[in-house]
N, C-alpha and C positions, 0 to 999 in steps of 0.2 A: 290358638296354640295351646296346647297341653303343658302345665307343670307338674313338676312331682308336689306331693304333699310330705309335710313333715310330721313324724310320730316321735313317740317315746315307746322304746321297748326295754321292759323291767324285769331285770333278774331279782327275785325275791328270795333272799337268803334266810337260812336258819340253822344254826348247828351244822355247818358244813354242807347242807343240803340245798337244793333248787327245787323251787315250786314251779312246776309245769301243770297246763290244762290241756285236758283233750278237747280239741276242737270238735264243734258240732259237724254233723254231715252238710249243713250249710256252706262250709269252708272245707270241701275236700281237696286236698292237694295231691295230684297225680292219682287221682281216683280213690283213695283213701283217707280216714281220718288223719289227722297230723296232731301232735303235741305243740302247745304255743306258751308264749310270755304272755303276761298281762301288758296292756298298751294300747294307746288311742292316739289320734291326731292331736295336736298341741292348737289348742282354740286361739284365735286371735288377741293378741293383748296378753297371753298367759305366759308364765316363765315356766323353765323346764321344772323347776321344782314343784310350783303349783299343778302342773300337769299330773307328776306322780303322784303329788297329795290326792288330787281328784280320782286318779285312776285307780290307784287302792283303795279308796273309799267305794268308789262306784262297781268295782271288779268284785271285792272281798268284804265291804262293811267293816275295815280296821283303818287304823290310824298309823301313816310312816312315821318312823322313830328316827330312820336315818336313810341319806340317798346321797348317791355319788355318780356324775356322768365318767362313762368310761370308755366309749366309743361312739362312733360315727361309721353307719353302714348303709349301703342302698340295697333295697328290697324291689323286685320286680316280679313277683308270685302274683298270679291268678290276672296277669295283664295290669298289672297297677304299676305303679312308681313312687317308692315312699323312699325317704332318707330318714332312717331310725336311728334317733340317737339313744345310745346304750346307756342304761342306768342300773346299778345295783342299789337295792334298798332293803332294809329290814323293815319290820312292822309289828305292832302288838296285835295279839288275839289270834284265833284260828281263821282261817278262811272261809267265808261263806260262797256257797253257789248263786251268784245273785243274776247274772245275766246268762239265763238259761237258751236263750235263743242262739248264741255264741258258744258256749262251754258245754260238756257233759260232766267232768268232774275235776278237781283239783289232786295233784298229788305231790307228793315230797319225794326228790330224787338224789342220791348220791351222786357226784360229779362223776364219778368213773363208770355209773351205770345206768347213763342217759338212753332213753328209748331212742330208737333210730329214725323212726319218722318223726323228725323234728320239722316243723313249719319254717323255711327259709329266714324269715326275720328272727326268730329264736335260735336258729342254729348259727347266725352270723353272732348274736351278742353272747351268745354262751362261748364260742370259739374266741370271741375279742376278750372275753373275762378268764377264760381259762389259758389261752396263750398271751396274756399281758399286751395284746396287739390294739392299736386306735381302730383299726378295720381290716377287716378281712372281705369285705365285698366293695367293689367300687360301683 
């Protein structure tokens, strides 16, 4: 029997802007590249906060200065089933492109001018954040 995986979906904020990454062609969604937020599986025995710190370090080489859990959403994209714990975070330093197999670039966006091609997990957590809702996808 298959079971869902649990991950964190992290909205990195700075000066009212949201950090999004253009996913590599390895992760095409509906036949095209999409923008996503950092985040990965929670390791066994790892707290949500430890997962956020690890992800920010692995994705960007930066240090988390603040984080807060804001939502829980389901994601079924690409034949997967993830329960994504949405987190907003702030970090020090400028993001580096460290995981080039997964990401092509990182860009800061104003919340009112987000790209339309968001990966479902990113869309869910951003909608939760902007609408102040605990969940937008069950």
